[in-house]
C-alpha positions as CSV (number, residue, x, y, z in Angstrom):
1,X,13.6,-27.1,14.4
2,X,12.6,-25.0,11.4
3,X,12.0,-21.7,13.2
4,X,14.5,-18.8,12.4
5,X,14.8,-15.2,13.5
6,X,15.4,-12.5,10.9
7,X,16.3,-8.8,11.5
8,X,14.8,-6.8,8.6
9,X,17.3,-4.2,7.3
10,X,14.9,-1.4,6.2
11,X,12.1,-1.7,8.7
12,X,14.3,-2.6,11.7
13,X,11.7,-5.2,12.7
14,X,12.6,-8.7,13.9
15,X,10.5,-11.7,12.8
16,X,10.6,-15.2,14.1
17,X,9.0,-18.1,12.4
18,X,9.4,-20.8,9.7
19,X,10.9,-19.2,6.6
20,X,8.2,-20.4,4.2
21,X,5.7,-18.1,2.6
22,X,2.4,-19.1,1.1
23,X,1.8,-17.2,-2.1
24,X,-0.7,-14.4,-2.5
25,X,-2.5,-16.2,-5.3
26,X,-6.3,-16.2,-5.2
27,X,-6.6,-19.7,-4.1
28,X,-3.6,-19.8,-1.7
29,X,-3.3,-16.5,0.0
30,X,-6.6,-16.8,1.9
31,X,-7.7,-16.2,5.4
32,X,-8.2,-19.9,6.0
33,X,-4.7,-20.6,4.8
34,X,-3.3,-17.9,7.0
35,X,-5.1,-19.1,10.0
36,X,-3.9,-22.7,9.7
37,X,-0.3,-21.8,8.7
38,X,0.1,-19.3,11.5
39,X,-0.5,-22.2,14.0
40,X,2.9,-23.5,12.6
41,X,4.6,-20.1,12.4
42,X,4.5,-20.1,8.6
43,X,3.8,-16.9,6.8
44,X,0.9,-16.1,4.3
45,X,0.7,-13.2,1.9
46,X,-3.0,-12.6,1.5
47,X,-4.3,-12.2,-2.0
48,X,-5.0,-8.6,-3.0
49,X,-8.7,-9.0,-3.7
50,X,-9.8,-8.8,0.0
51,X,-11.3,-5.5,1.0
52,X,-10.1,-3.4,3.8
53,X,-13.2,-4.5,5.7
54,X,-12.5,-8.1,5.1
55,X,-8.9,-7.8,6.5
56,X,-10.1,-5.8,9.5
57,X,-12.7,-8.5,10.3
58,X,-10.1,-11.3,10.0
59,X,-7.7,-9.3,12.2
60,X,-10.4,-8.7,14.9
61,X,-11.3,-12.4,14.8
62,X,-7.8,-13.8,14.7
63,X,-5.2,-11.4,16.2
64,X,-2.9,-14.4,16.9
65,X,-2.3,-14.8,13.2
66,X,-1.3,-11.3,12.3
67,X,2.5,-11.8,12.9
68,X,2.3,-14.3,10.0
69,X,0.3,-12.3,7.5
70,X,1.2,-9.7,4.8
71,X,-1.3,-7.5,3.0
72,X,-0.7,-7.6,-0.8
73,X,-0.9,-5.0,-3.4
74,X,0.2,-4.0,-6.9
75,X,1.4,-0.5,-7.9
76,X,-1.9,1.3,-8.5
77,X,-3.1,4.2,-6.4
78,X,-6.2,2.2,-5.4
79,X,-3.9,-0.6,-4.1
80,X,-1.9,1.9,-2.2
81,X,-5.1,3.4,-0.6
82,X,-6.3,0.0,0.3
83,X,-3.0,-1.0,2.0
84,X,-3.0,2.4,3.8
85,X,-6.6,1.7,5.1
86,X,-5.6,-1.8,6.3
87,X,-2.4,-0.6,8.0
88,X,-4.1,2.3,9.7
89,X,-6.8,0.1,11.0
90,X,-4.8,-3.1,11.9
91,X,-1.9,-2.5,14.1
92,X,-0.8,-6.1,14.1
93,X,0.0,-6.4,10.4
94,X,3.6,-5.3,9.9
95,X,4.3,-6.7,6.4
96,X,3.3,-5.5,2.9
97,X,3.8,-7.6,-0.1
98,X,4.1,-5.7,-3.4
99,X,3.7,-8.2,-6.2
100,X,4.1,-7.4,-9.9
101,X,5.1,-9.5,-12.9
102,X,8.3,-7.5,-13.6
103,X,10.2,-6.1,-10.7
104,X,12.7,-4.5,-13.0
105,X,10.5,-1.7,-14.2
106,X,11.1,1.9,-13.0
107,X,7.4,2.1,-12.2
108,X,7.8,-0.7,-9.6
109,X,10.9,0.9,-8.2
110,X,9.0,4.1,-7.7
111,X,6.1,2.2,-6.1
112,X,8.5,0.5,-3.6
113,X,9.9,3.9,-2.7
114,X,6.4,5.3,-2.2
115,X,5.5,2.4,0.1
116,X,8.8,2.7,2.0
117,X,8.3,6.5,2.6
118,X,4.7,6.0,3.8
119,X,5.3,2.9,5.9
120,X,8.9,3.2,7.2
121,X,8.5,0.7,10.1
122,X,6.8,-2.0,8.0
123,X,8.6,-4.8,6.3
124,X,8.1,-4.8,2.5
125,X,8.3,-7.9,0.4
126,X,9.0,-6.7,-3.2
127,X,8.8,-9.2,-6.0
128,X,9.6,-10.3,-8.6
129,X,13.2,-9.2,-8.2
130,X,15.8,-11.8,-8.5
131,X,19.1,-10.0,-8.5
132,X,20.7,-7.5,-6.1
133,X,21.0,-4.8,-8.8
134,X,17.4,-3.7,-8.3
135,X,17.4,-3.9,-4.5
């Protein structure tokens, strides 16, 4: 039995599934991957090149997969607006993946705070941070 339940500290949400996450790389974080992995309760962080309309269409066609999907973004204002559009339109997506090359930058910390303030009940995956000092 690989399934586990996690209580997220900041969002207050509880998530149950297999604690494996498919990366948000272009060739991995796809709708097709999310659909297949969700059948096994495995999580997928969608790549950030999907449009708001793409994600809405996927959500409408496959609501059963949404508990195992995160919308991904960087730190730009355009990324923030895209995530906002997705989360306003798709109630079933509860997780945001903020992905940058260097999670130790103040710019990234500022972005995480911006997302947390805007989406207080959503779980935020913030990477690439590898020590507790930046959490």
